[in-house]
C-alpha positions in Angstrom: -73.0 -2.8 8.3 -71.3 -3.6 5.0 -67.7 -4.7 5.3 -64.9 -3.3 3.2 -64.1 -6.8 1.8 -67.7 -7.2 0.6 -67.9 -4.1 -1.6 -68.8 -4.8 -5.2 -66.5 -4.0 -8.2 -68.8 -1.0 -8.9 -67.9 0.7 -5.7 -66.4 4.2 -6.0 -65.4 6.7 -3.3 -66.2 9.8 -5.4 -69.8 10.3 -4.0 -68.3 10.7 -0.5 -65.2 12.7 -1.3 -65.5 14.6 -4.6 -67.5 17.5 -5.9 -67.7 18.5 -9.6 -69.3 21.4 -11.5 -69.2 21.8 -15.3 -68.6 25.2 -16.9 -72.4 25.4 -17.4 -73.1 25.1 -13.7 -74.1 21.3 -13.8 -73.3 19.5 -10.6 -72.3 15.9 -11.3 -70.8 13.0 -9.5 -67.6 13.6 -11.5 -66.5 14.7 -14.9 -67.0 11.1 -16.3 -70.5 10.5 -15.0 -73.5 10.2 -17.3 -76.5 11.9 -15.7 -79.9 13.3 -16.6 -79.0 17.0 -17.0 -80.6 19.4 -14.5 -80.2 22.1 -17.2 -77.5 21.6 -19.8 -76.6 18.3 -21.4 -72.9 17.5 -21.3 -70.9 15.9 -24.0 -70.9 12.3 -22.7 -74.6 12.3 -21.8 -77.0 10.0 -23.7 -80.7 10.5 -24.1 -82.8 13.6 -24.4 -82.1 17.1 -23.4 -83.7 18.6 -20.4 -86.2 21.4 -20.9 -85.5 23.0 -17.5 -84.3 26.5 -17.1 -81.0 27.3 -15.3 -81.7 26.8 -11.6 -78.4 25.9 -9.9 -78.0 24.7 -6.4 -75.3 25.2 -3.8 -72.9 22.5 -2.6 -74.8 22.4 0.7 -78.1 21.7 -1.1 -76.5 19.1 -3.3 -74.3 17.1 -1.0 -76.9 15.2 1.0 -79.8 15.7 -1.4 -82.2 12.8 -2.1 -80.4 12.3 -5.4 -76.9 11.9 -3.7 -78.2 9.8 -0.9 -79.8 7.4 -3.4 -76.6 7.2 -5.3 -74.7 6.3 -2.2 -77.2 3.7 -1.2 -77.2 2.1 -4.6 -73.4 1.9 -4.7 -73.2 0.4 -1.2 -75.8 -2.1 -2.2 -73.5 -3.3 -5.0 -75.6 -1.9 -7.9 -74.2 -1.1 -11.3 -75.7 2.4 -11.7 -76.1 4.0 -15.2 -74.4 7.2 -14.0 -71.1 5.3 -13.8 -71.3 3.5 -17.2 -68.2 5.4 -18.5 -66.0 3.8 -15.9 -67.8 0.5 -15.4 -67.8 -0.2 -19.1 -64.5 1.5 -19.9 -66.2 3.6 -22.6 -63.5 6.3 -22.8 -60.3 4.6 -21.6 -59.0 1.4 -20.0 -57.7 3.1 -16.8 -60.8 4.6 -15.2 -61.7 7.5 -12.9 -63.2 5.0 -10.5 -59.8 3.3 -10.2 -58.0 6.6 -9.7 -60.3 7.7 -6.9 -60.8 4.4 -5.1 -57.4 2.7 -5.5 -55.0 5.5 -5.9 -56.2 8.7 -4.3 -58.5 7.8 -1.4 -58.3 4.1 -0.6 -57.7 5.1 3.1 -61.2 6.7 3.2 -63.2 3.5 2.6 -63.6 2.6 6.3 -64.6 6.2 7.1 -67.2 6.0 4.3 -68.7 2.8 5.7 -68.8 4.2 9.3 -70.2 7.7 8.3 -73.0 6.7 6.0 -76.6 6.2 7.3 -78.9 3.6 5.8 -80.6 6.3 3.8 -77.3 7.4 2.2 -76.7 10.5 4.3 -73.1 11.0 5.1 -71.3 13.1 7.6 -68.3 13.3 5.4 -67.6 16.5 3.5 -66.0 16.8 0.0 -62.2 17.0 0.0 -61.6 16.8 -3.7 -62.7 19.7 -6.0 -63.2 19.8 -9.7 -64.8 23.2 -10.3 -64.8 24.2 -13.9 -65.8 27.7 -13.3 -65.0 29.0 -16.8 -64.7 27.7 -20.3 -61.9 30.2 -21.0 -59.5 28.5 -23.5 -57.2 29.6 -26.3 -57.5 26.3 -28.2 -60.2 24.9 -30.5 -59.5 21.2 -30.4 -61.2 19.1 -33.0 -62.9 16.8 -30.5 -63.9 19.6 -28.1 -66.5 22.4 -28.5 -68.0 25.5 -27.1 -68.9 24.0 -23.7 -65.3 23.6 -22.8 -63.6 26.3 -25.0 -64.4 30.0 -25.2 -62.4 30.1 -28.5 -64.9 27.5 -29.9 -67.7 29.6 -28.6 -66.4 32.8 -30.2 -65.8 31.1 -33.5 -69.3 29.6 -33.6 -70.9 32.9 -32.8 -68.9 34.7 -35.5 -70.1 32.2 -38.1 -73.7 31.9 -36.8 -73.2 28.2 -35.9 -74.7 28.3 -32.5 -77.9 26.3 -32.0 -79.5 27.9 -28.9 -82.0 25.0 -28.6 -79.0 22.7 -27.9 -76.7 25.2 -26.2 -79.3 26.8 -24.0 -76.5 28.1 -21.7 -75.5 30.5 -24.4 -78.8 32.4 -24.5 -77.6 35.9 -23.3 -79.8 36.2 -20.2 -78.9 32.6 -19.1 -75.2 33.3 -19.8 -75.3 36.2 -17.3 -77.0 34.0 -14.7 -74.4 31.3 -15.1 -71.6 33.9 -14.8 -73.1 35.3 -11.6 -73.5 31.8 -10.1 -69.9 31.0 -10.9 -68.7 34.2 -9.3 -70.9 34.5 -6.2 -71.4 30.8 -5.4 -68.8 28.5 -7.0 -65.8 30.7 -6.5 -66.9 31.3 -2.9 -67.4 27.6 -2.2 -63.9 26.8 -3.5 -62.4 29.7 -1.6 -64.1 28.6 1.6 -62.7 25.1 1.3 -59.2 26.6 0.9 -59.6 29.1 3.7 -60.8 26.3 6.1 -58.2 23.8 5.0 -60.7 21.2 3.9 -59.1 20.3 0.6 -57.0 17.2 0.0 -57.1 17.3 -3.9 -57.9 19.9 -6.6 -58.3 19.0 -10.2 -57.6 22.1 -12.3 -59.3 21.8 -15.7 -61.3 24.2 -17.8 -61.4 25.6 -20.4 -57.7 26.1 -19.9 -56.9 26.4 -16.1 -53.5 28.2 -16.6 -55.4 31.1 -18.1 -57.6 31.5 -15.0 -56.2 34.0 -12.4 -58.2 32.5 -9.6 -56.2 29.2 -10.1 -52.9 31.0 -9.6 -54.1 32.9 -6.5 -55.4 29.7 -4.8 -52.2 27.8 -5.6 -50.2 30.7 -4.1 -52.4 30.6 -1.0 -52.0 26.9 -0.6 -48.2 27.2 -0.6 -48.0 30.3 1.7 -50.4 28.8 4.2 -48.5 25.5 4.3 -51.5 23.5 3.2 -49.7 22.4 0.0 -47.8 19.6 1.7 -51.1 17.9 2.4 -52.8 18.6 -1.0 -52.6 16.6 -4.3 -52.8 18.7 -7.4 -53.9 17.5 -10.8 -54.0 19.4 -14.1 -55.6 18.9 -17.5 -53.9 21.6 -19.5 -53.1 22.3 -23.1 -49.7 23.6 -21.8 -49.6 26.5 -24.2 -48.3 28.6 -21.3 -46.5 27.9 -18.1 -46.4 31.5 -16.9 -49.1 34.0 -16.0 -48.3 37.6 -15.0 -45.9 37.2 -12.1 -46.6 33.5 -11.5 -44.7 30.5 -12.8 -46.1 27.0 -12.8 -43.2 24.6 -12.2 -41.4 26.5 -9.3 -44.5 26.2 -7.1 -45.4 22.6 -7.7 -42.7 20.9 -5.7 -44.3 22.3 -2.6 -47.3 19.9 -2.9 -48.0 16.4 -1.6 -48.3 15.0 -5.1 -48.6 16.4 -8.6 -50.2 15.0 -11.8 -50.0 17.2 -14.9 -52.0 15.7 -17.8 -50.6 17.6 -20.7 -53.1 17.3 -23.6 -51.5 16.2 -26.9 -53.0 14.1 -29.6 -50.5 14.2 -32.4 -47.0 15.5 -33.4 -46.2 18.5 -35.6 -48.6 19.4 -38.4 -51.1 16.6 -37.5 -51.1 17.7 -33.8 -51.7 21.3 -34.9 -54.6 20.2 -37.1 -56.2 18.3 -34.3 -55.7 21.0 -31.7 -56.2 24.4 -33.4 -54.0 26.8 -31.5 -51.2 24.4 -30.8 -47.6 25.3 -31.6 -45.9 21.9 -31.4 -42.4 23.2 -30.8 -43.5 25.6 -28.0 -45.6 22.8 -26.4 -42.7 20.4 -26.4 -40.4 23.0 -24.8 -43.0 23.7 -22.1 -43.4 20.0 -21.5 -39.7 19.1 -21.3 -39.2 21.9 -18.7 -41.4 20.0 -16.3 -39.7 16.6 -16.7 -37.7 17.1 -13.5 -40.9 16.7 -11.5 -40.8 13.0 -12.3 -37.7 12.7 -10.1 -39.7 14.1 -7.2 -43.2 12.6 -7.7 -42.7 9.6 -10.0 -43.9 8.8 -13.5 -47.3 10.3 -13.1 -46.0 13.8 -12.3 -46.2 14.9 -15.9 -47.7 12.7 -18.7 -49.0 12.8 -22.2 -52.8 13.0 -22.0 -53.7 11.6 -25.4 -57.1 11.3 -27.1 -57.0 8.9 -30.0 -58.6 10.6 -33.0 -58.8 9.4 -36.6 -55.9 11.6 -37.7 -54.0 10.8 -34.5 -54.4 7.1 -35.0 -53.0 7.3 -38.6 -50.0 9.4 -37.4 -49.5 7.5 -34.2 -46.0 6.3 -34.9 -44.6 9.8 -34.7 -46.2 10.3 -31.3 -44.9 7.0 -30.0 -41.4 8.0 -31.1 -41.6 11.2 -28.9 -42.9 9.1 -26.0 -39.9 6.8 -26.3 -37.5 9.7 -26.7 -38.7 11.5 -23.6 -39.4 8.2 -21.7 -42.7 9.5 -20.4 -46.0 7.9 -19.4 -49.2 8.4 -21.4 -52.9 8.4 -20.4 -54.8 7.3 -23.5 -58.5 7.7 -24.2 -60.6 7.5 -27.4 -62.7 10.3 -28.9 -66.2 10.0 -27.7 -69.1 9.7 -30.1 -72.9 9.7 -29.5 -73.7 9.3 -33.2 -72.0 8.3 -36.5 -71.3 11.9 -37.5 -68.2 12.1 -35.3 -65.6 11.4 -38.0 -62.8 12.3 -35.5 -63.6 8.9 -33.8 -61.6 6.2 -35.6 -64.6 3.8 -35.6 -66.1 6.0 -38.3 -63.8 4.1 -40.7 -64.9 0.9 -42.5 -63.6 -2.2 -40.7 -61.1 -3.1 -43.3 -59.5 0.3 -43.4 -59.5 0.6 -39.6 -57.9 -2.8 -39.2 -55.2 -2.0 -41.8 -54.2 1.2 -40.0 -54.2 -0.5 -36.6 -52.2 -3.5 -37.9 -49.5 -1.1 -39.3 -49.4 0.7 -35.9 -49.1 -2.7 -34.0 -46.3 -3.7 -36.4 -44.5 -0.4 -35.7 -44.9 -1.0 -32.0 -43.7 -4.6 -32.1 -40.1 -3.8 -31.1 -40.9 -0.7 -29.2 -43.0 -2.1 -26.4 -42.0 -0.7 -23.0 -43.9 0.1 -19.8 -44.5 3.5 -21.4 -45.9 2.3 -24.7 -47.9 -0.8 -23.7 -50.9 1.4 -23.2 -50.9 2.2 -26.9 -51.0 -1.4 -27.9 -53.7 -2.1 -25.4 -55.8 0.8 -26.7 -55.3 -0.2 -30.4 -56.5 -3.7 -29.6 -59.4 -2.3 -27.7 -60.5 -0.2 -30.7 -60.5 -3.3 -32.8 -62.8 -5.0 -30.4 -65.3 -2.1 -30.6 -68.1 -2.0 -33.2 -67.4 0.4 -36.1 -70.0 3.1 -36.6 -71.4 1.1 -39.5 -71.9 -1.9 -37.2 -73.2 0.2 -34.3 -75.6 2.5 -36.2 -76.5 0.6 -39.4 -79.6 2.6 -40.1 -78.1 6.1 -39.6 -74.5 5.5 -40.6 -74.8 6.8 -44.2 -76.4 10.1 -43.3 -74.1 10.4 -40.3 -71.0 10.2 -42.6 -72.5 12.9 -44.8 -73.2 15.2 -41.8 -69.8 14.5 -40.4 -67.9 15.3 -43.6 -69.8 18.5 -44.1 -69.0 19.6 -40.5 -65.3 18.8 -40.9 -65.0 20.7 -44.2 -67.0 23.7 -42.8 -64.5 24.0 -39.9 -61.5 23.5 -42.2 -62.7 26.4 -44.4 -63.4 28.6 -41.4 -60.0 28.0 -40.0 -58.2 28.1 -43.3 -56.2 25.1 -42.4 -53.3 24.1 -44.6 -53.5 20.4 -43.8 -56.9 18.8 -44.2 -58.6 15.7 -42.8 -58.4 14.1 -46.2 -54.7 14.7 -46.5 -53.9 12.7 -43.4 -55.9 9.6 -44.5 -54.1 6.7 -46.2 -55.0 6.1 -49.9 -57.8 3.7 -49.2 -59.1 6.2 -46.6 -59.1 9.0 -49.2 -61.2 6.9 -51.6 -63.7 6.1 -48.8 -63.8 9.9 -47.8 -64.2 11.0 -51.4 -67.2 8.6 -51.8 -69.1 10.3 -48.9 -71.6 12.3 -50.9 -75.0 13.7 -50.3 -77.1 11.8 -52.9 -80.2 13.9 -52.3 
């Protein structure tokens, strides 16, 4: 039998403890895994779409399927599997999901994993961590998001005939109905069963926007009233546009739980933040966030944090965000906008190397006398961006056409949303010249 001390750096406890479902009914190892889609490609997937129809499976069918057993075998054998590239190669952020699960959340489960797993990968363990994204319901249209994770994006695209049903197969009306039925009759019931039978040790509430989902509030209320909350860790990824829902209030119930981690999404301050996250009211968001700061005294610095995605506008305006971080003395989780091709101009690597370096150098200079345990992550991320290839370096053959496509998309969305501040306005002077020179020469 494999011993704990012989496990490879690629080992992760998630395939033994965690169950995840996307808003399109895709079962995955976790939200950061890259997998061949059973039906609908997710935003971090690479490769070709799947031509399969929507044919979802239950948790019982999935948990010890041949696929999951092979995953467990490979991980125990020390293999670096492609599904886990996002964590193993730190593609999105420096602090990975694998580290969270294995070193923070469930390090005490490793011996049980080794003792409960057969040679073929079958495990007698049951999932104790749930990330069920049963709805894409969301009131924001964040620039680096899309219809898969936001109903507001979905509505906007439908209104302006921007839906590509070959790509977003899940939006075909008959399929949409099937997904909704699966969510209601299977996924909600699986989650409710786990709560009713006191099987849960962690829930990750995401979305869409989880604080808009009534089922979330009812389950949280049940966990408190049943006394389970003292044994359950709760995580959120929320836009924090609201902290109340009908007769429920968020913060008063949270100090009943074993541990709390609120990842409050914010990518920029004031007008730049509102450009990046359409729907954001910066002053209201800041008020909602500061009301929860007392949780840090109960649960520590991870109780409520800035969850930051570095975008191109956000990178340029980063000093203002850093000032707020310092003023509030809060921790940040930082990741970088994901891109599968050179059309994603919200990813800073779209910029030419000289312009990107100039912006980052200015940010590093600003940070020089402001480095604390709370801001070090920004310096580390800036240096990491510099080490990454720019789009021009990564995709030399498709870069020019990608820029044209990306600019057209940005300007289309700005016109639809009638935004006062524009992508071009945020760019430094050399960036404006670069942006203006992106033209379709056909």
